[in-house]
C-alpha positions in Angstrom: -0.2 0.0 0.0 1.0 3.6 -0.4 3.9 4.4 2.3 3.1 8.0 2.0 -0.5 7.1 3.6 1.1 4.9 6.3 -0.3 6.0 9.5 2.0 4.5 12.1 4.6 6.5 14.0 7.4 4.7 15.3 9.8 7.1 17.3 10.9 8.0 20.4 8.7 9.9 22.3 6.4 10.5 19.1 2.7 10.6 19.7 1.0 7.5 17.9 -1.9 8.2 15.7 -4.1 6.5 18.0 -3.4 6.7 22.3 -4.8 3.5 23.1 -5.0 2.3 26.2 -4.0 5.0 28.6 -7.6 6.7 29.2 -7.6 5.5 32.7 -4.5 7.8 33.4 -5.8 10.8 31.5 -8.8 10.8 33.6 -6.9 10.1 36.6 -4.9 13.1 36.2 -7.8 15.4 34.9 -9.0 14.8 38.4 -5.7 15.8 40.1 -5.9 19.0 38.0 -9.3 19.8 39.2 -8.7 18.9 42.8 -5.5 21.0 43.0 -7.1 24.0 41.2 -9.7 23.5 43.9 -7.1 23.6 46.7 -7.8 20.1 47.9 -4.8 18.1 48.7 -3.6 15.8 45.8 0.0 14.1 45.3 2.3 14.6 42.4 2.6 11.6 40.0 5.2 9.4 38.9 5.2 7.3 35.9 7.3 4.3 35.5 8.1 1.2 33.0 10.6 -0.1 30.6 11.5 1.3 27.5 9.1 1.7 24.6 5.9 1.1 26.7 5.2 4.8 25.9 6.1 6.8 29.1 7.2 10.2 27.4 4.1 9.9 25.0 2.0 9.8 28.1 3.7 12.3 29.9 3.3 14.6 26.8 -0.4 14.0 26.7 -0.5 14.8 30.6 1.2 18.1 29.8 -1.6 18.8 27.1 -4.3 18.2 29.5 -2.5 20.6 32.1 -2.3 23.2 29.1 -6.0 22.7 28.0 -7.0 24.0 31.3 -4.6 27.0 31.0 -2.3 25.9 33.4 1.5 26.8 33.2 3.8 24.1 32.1 7.3 23.5 32.4 9.3 20.3 30.9 12.6 18.8 31.4 14.4 15.8 30.5 17.0 14.8 33.1 20.6 14.1 32.3 22.7 12.0 34.7 25.8 14.5 34.1 23.5 17.8 34.8 22.2 19.7 37.6 18.3 20.5 37.5 19.1 24.0 38.0 19.4 25.4 34.5 16.8 23.5 32.6 14.4 24.0 35.4 14.9 27.7 35.3 14.3 28.1 31.5 11.2 25.5 31.7 9.7 27.4 34.7 10.3 30.6 33.1 8.0 29.5 30.0 5.6 28.3 32.3 5.4 31.7 34.3 5.4 33.6 30.8 1.8 31.4 30.1 0.5 32.7 33.6 2.0 36.2 34.2 -0.1 38.2 31.5 -3.5 36.9 33.3 -2.1 38.6 36.8 -3.2 42.0 37.8 -0.1 42.9 39.4 3.0 43.4 37.3 5.3 44.1 40.2 4.4 41.0 41.9 5.2 39.3 38.6 8.4 41.2 38.2 9.3 40.2 41.8 8.7 36.2 40.8 10.7 36.9 37.6 13.5 38.2 39.8 13.5 35.4 42.2 13.8 33.2 39.1 16.4 34.8 37.7 18.2 34.7 41.2 17.4 31.1 41.1 19.1 30.6 37.4 22.5 32.1 38.0 23.4 31.1 41.1 26.1 28.5 41.3 26.0 25.8 44.1 27.0 27.1 47.2 30.1 24.9 47.8 31.5 25.9 44.4 30.6 29.4 44.9 32.5 29.8 48.0 35.7 28.5 46.3 35.3 31.4 43.7 36.3 34.8 43.6 33.9 37.7 43.1 35.4 38.1 39.6 34.9 34.5 38.8 31.1 34.4 39.9 30.6 37.4 37.7 32.0 35.8 34.7 29.8 32.8 35.1 26.8 35.0 35.3 28.0 36.8 31.9 28.3 33.6 30.2 24.8 32.4 30.9 21.7 34.2 31.7 18.2 33.5 31.2 16.1 36.2 29.0 14.2 37.7 31.7 13.6 41.3 31.5 14.2 42.1 35.4 16.9 42.1 37.7 18.0 39.1 39.9 16.7 39.5 43.5 18.7 39.0 46.4 17.9 37.0 49.2 15.2 34.3 47.7 16.2 31.4 45.9 19.8 32.3 45.5 21.7 30.4 48.5 23.2 27.8 45.9 21.8 25.0 48.0 19.2 23.8 45.3 17.0 22.1 48.0 16.5 25.6 49.8 16.3 27.4 46.5 13.7 25.0 44.5 11.5 25.3 47.5 11.6 29.0 47.6 11.0 29.3 43.9 8.1 27.1 43.4 6.3 28.4 46.6 6.7 31.8 45.0 5.7 30.7 41.3 2.8 28.6 42.8 1.6 31.7 44.6 1.3 33.7 41.5 -0.6 31.0 39.6 -2.9 30.4 42.7 -3.5 34.3 42.1 -4.7 33.8 38.6 -6.7 30.8 39.3 -4.9 28.4 38.1 -1.9 26.1 38.4 1.7 24.9 37.6 2.8 21.7 36.6 6.2 20.4 36.1 7.2 17.6 33.9 10.3 16.0 34.4 11.5 12.8 31.9 14.1 10.1 32.5 13.7 11.3 36.1 15.8 8.1 37.4 19.0 10.2 35.9 18.4 13.1 38.5 21.1 13.5 40.6 20.9 12.2 44.2 21.0 15.8 45.6 18.8 17.0 43.0 16.0 14.3 43.7 16.1 15.3 47.4 15.4 18.8 46.2 12.2 17.8 44.0 11.1 15.8 47.0 11.5 18.7 49.4 9.9 21.0 46.9 6.9 18.9 46.7 6.7 18.4 50.3 6.4 22.3 51.0 4.0 22.9 48.3 1.6 20.2 49.5 1.7 21.4 53.0 1.1 25.0 51.8 -1.8 23.7 49.5 -0.2 25.5 46.5 -1.6 24.5 42.9 1.8 22.9 41.8 2.0 19.7 40.6 5.1 17.7 39.7 5.0 14.5 36.9 8.1 12.4 36.9 8.6 9.8 34.3 11.2 6.8 34.4 12.4 3.2 34.6 11.0 0.9 36.9 13.6 1.4 39.7 12.4 5.2 39.9 10.3 4.5 43.3 13.8 3.1 44.7 15.9 6.3 43.7 13.1 8.5 45.2 13.0 6.6 48.4 16.5 6.8 49.2 16.9 10.6 48.6 13.7 11.1 50.9 12.1 8.7 53.3 8.8 10.0 53.0 8.8 10.3 49.1 6.0 7.3 49.0 3.7 9.3 50.6 4.7 12.4 48.2 3.8 10.6 44.7 1.2 8.4 43.5 3.0 5.7 41.6 1.5 4.7 38.2 3.6 1.5 36.4 2.7 1.9 32.7 2.8 -1.5 31.2 2.6 -2.9 27.7 -1.2 -2.5 26.3 -3.9 -5.2 26.7 -5.0 -6.8 23.6 -8.2 -5.1 23.0 -6.1 -1.6 23.1 -3.4 -2.8 20.9 -5.9 -3.7 18.3 -7.5 -0.2 18.4 -3.8 1.2 18.1 -3.6 -0.7 14.6 -7.1 -0.5 13.6 -8.2 3.0 14.3 -5.5 4.8 12.2 -6.1 2.1 9.2 -9.7 2.9 9.1 -9.2 6.4 8.6 -7.4 5.4 5.6 -10.0 3.0 4.5 -7.9 -0.1 5.3 -9.1 -2.9 7.6 -7.2 -6.1 9.4 -8.2 -9.6 9.4 -8.6 -11.1 12.5 -5.4 -13.5 11.7 -3.5 -10.7 11.1 -4.3 -9.2 14.4 -3.5 -12.3 16.2 -0.1 -12.4 14.5 0.5 -8.8 15.2 0.2 -9.2 19.0 2.0 -12.3 18.8 4.7 -10.4 17.8 4.6 -7.1 19.7 3.2 -8.6 22.9 1.3 -5.3 23.3 4.6 -3.2 23.8 3.4 0.2 22.2 6.9 0.8 20.5 6.8 -2.4 18.7 3.1 -2.3 17.7 4.0 0.9 15.7 7.1 -0.6 14.3 5.3 -3.7 13.1 2.2 -2.1 11.9 4.3 0.2 9.9 6.3 -2.4 8.1 3.1 -4.5 7.8 1.6 -1.6 6.0 4.4 -0.9 3.6 4.3 -4.5 2.3 0.5 -5.2 2.5 -0.6 -5.1 -1.3 -4.2 -4.1 -0.4 -6.9 -4.2 2.2 -7.9 -6.0 4.3 -4.0 -6.6 5.7 -3.8 -10.5 6.5 -1.7 -12.5 8.4 0.3 -13.7 5.5 1.1 -9.8 5.1 2.3 -9.7 8.6 4.7 -12.8 8.3 6.3 -11.1 5.3 6.7 -8.1 7.3 8.2 -9.3 10.5 11.6 -10.2 9.0 11.6 -6.3 7.9 10.3 -5.0 11.4 12.6 -7.1 13.2 16.1 -6.0 11.4 15.0 -2.5 11.5 14.5 -2.9 15.6 17.8 -4.8 15.6 19.6 -1.6 14.3 17.8 1.4 15.8 16.0 -0.1 19.0 18.2 -2.8 20.1 21.5 -2.0 18.4 22.0 1.4 19.2 21.8 0.5 22.9 24.1 -2.6 22.5 26.8 -0.6 20.6 26.9 1.8 23.7 28.2 -1.2 25.7 32.0 -1.7 26.2 33.4 -5.2 25.4 33.2 -6.2 29.2 29.6 -4.7 29.6 28.5 -6.9 26.3 29.7 -9.6 28.3 27.7 -9.0 31.2 24.7 -8.3 29.2 24.9 -11.5 27.3 25.3 -13.4 30.4 22.0 -11.9 31.6 20.3 -12.8 28.5 21.4 -16.3 28.6 19.9 -16.4 32.3 16.8 -14.9 31.8 13.6 -16.6 30.8 12.5 -16.1 27.1 9.6 -13.6 26.5 8.8 -10.0 26.8 8.8 -9.6 30.4 12.2 -11.2 31.0 12.8 -11.8 34.7 15.3 -10.4 36.7 18.4 -12.4 37.4 20.5 -12.0 40.6 24.1 -10.5 40.3 25.6 -13.7 41.9 24.2 -15.9 38.9 25.9 -13.5 36.5 28.9 -13.7 38.1 29.0 -17.6 38.1 28.1 -17.7 34.6 30.9 -15.7 33.9 33.2 -17.6 36.3 34.1 -14.4 38.1 34.1 -12.8 41.4 31.1 -10.6 41.9 33.4 -7.8 42.8 35.3 -7.6 39.7 31.8 -7.5 37.7 30.5 -4.3 39.6 32.5 -1.6 37.1 30.6 -3.0 34.3 27.2 -3.6 36.4 27.4 -0.1 37.7 28.4 1.5 34.1 25.1 -0.2 32.7 23.0 1.1 35.4 24.1 4.8 34.5 23.6 4.1 30.7 20.2 2.7 31.6 20.7 -0.5 29.7 19.7 -2.4 32.8 17.8 -1.5 36.3 17.8 -3.0 40.0 14.7 -3.2 41.5 15.5 -5.2 44.4 19.3 -5.5 46.0 21.3 -8.1 44.4 19.1 -8.6 40.8 19.4 -6.9 37.3 17.1 -6.8 34.6 17.0 -5.1 31.1 15.5 -1.6 30.8 14.3 -2.8 27.2 11.7 -5.5 26.4 12.8 -8.1 24.2 16.5 -7.3 24.7 17.4 -10.7 26.2 16.0 -12.5 22.9 17.7 -9.7 20.7 21.1 -11.1 22.6 20.2 -14.6 22.2 20.0 -14.3 18.6 23.1 -12.4 18.0 24.9 -15.4 19.8 23.6 -18.0 17.2 
């Protein structure tokens, strides 16, 4: 069929033509927004799941829901080697620009923007103490947000992110409350936030909740994100509502394929849908990838199981390069040995079970301590995660099957 009309969209964070199977999460977030807007207590939200289940897509959909209610929204993507201060400053500036024009008191708006600018240009306290005044001035000259007010002194500028973020979000939340809306901060790849910055985010959520301010934090990350938050603040389990984002149930996976095709006047046979679900096991990224490949090879409507079988090698090869291979290439030889050992020990299937680090060491005939560098590096690269002490699992569904296929 015409590839130009192909409706399927496999891509990192790219919204599929039909966001199937996420109605409950969207409806729950609408309730959160309404309750917070009315001054009622509500926890912030954390989405967790493997790669390819659509966390970023859902995060963006939740942001769109907040925008539709005229909330100010800010989104950042965490990086393990970067503090949140600068990306948060830029994102919150955009959020305040969405809210500020509706505020009656321009002086108060300028005050909050001055606090934001002070937050943005402040270097960490420990580093600042070691620098001279001229060096600090140089740092400020090299980077400064485009805020047309002077930075205020004495608020959100201590250099301690935990103190500064609390003060900034309290002021920003108060400004939004005056307008009758709220602020929503979205943090993608939240498991990569540094421990001190995670502590700051938790402390800010705690203070905002106590003051009843209309600010919501929505994080998305890998399955071990709850453990990361708990390690930062013992009370984090009471700050957030954790939502596990998993593969789609059969009915939702069918809708993700059928509805976009129907809009192009194309249908699927029942056995084609059976075959596609057997291949994708409901993982949203795979649904889009196999749907796209099947559309391209199908001669016409209805799409049949035979069309799917013709498309499978092409879709599998594309995933092997772009989805699996790109991640595997990031690993060093020692890390690849570790990954292959995990694959050999894990049970076949999409949701490959976690394996113990002791079993990996035994399989490689190495002492567990000698494998720590490889394991820790794989954790930092986001290729594996540890939900429980002494165990590890792949962050990418079907990654074990990919590695086992490479070994044959």
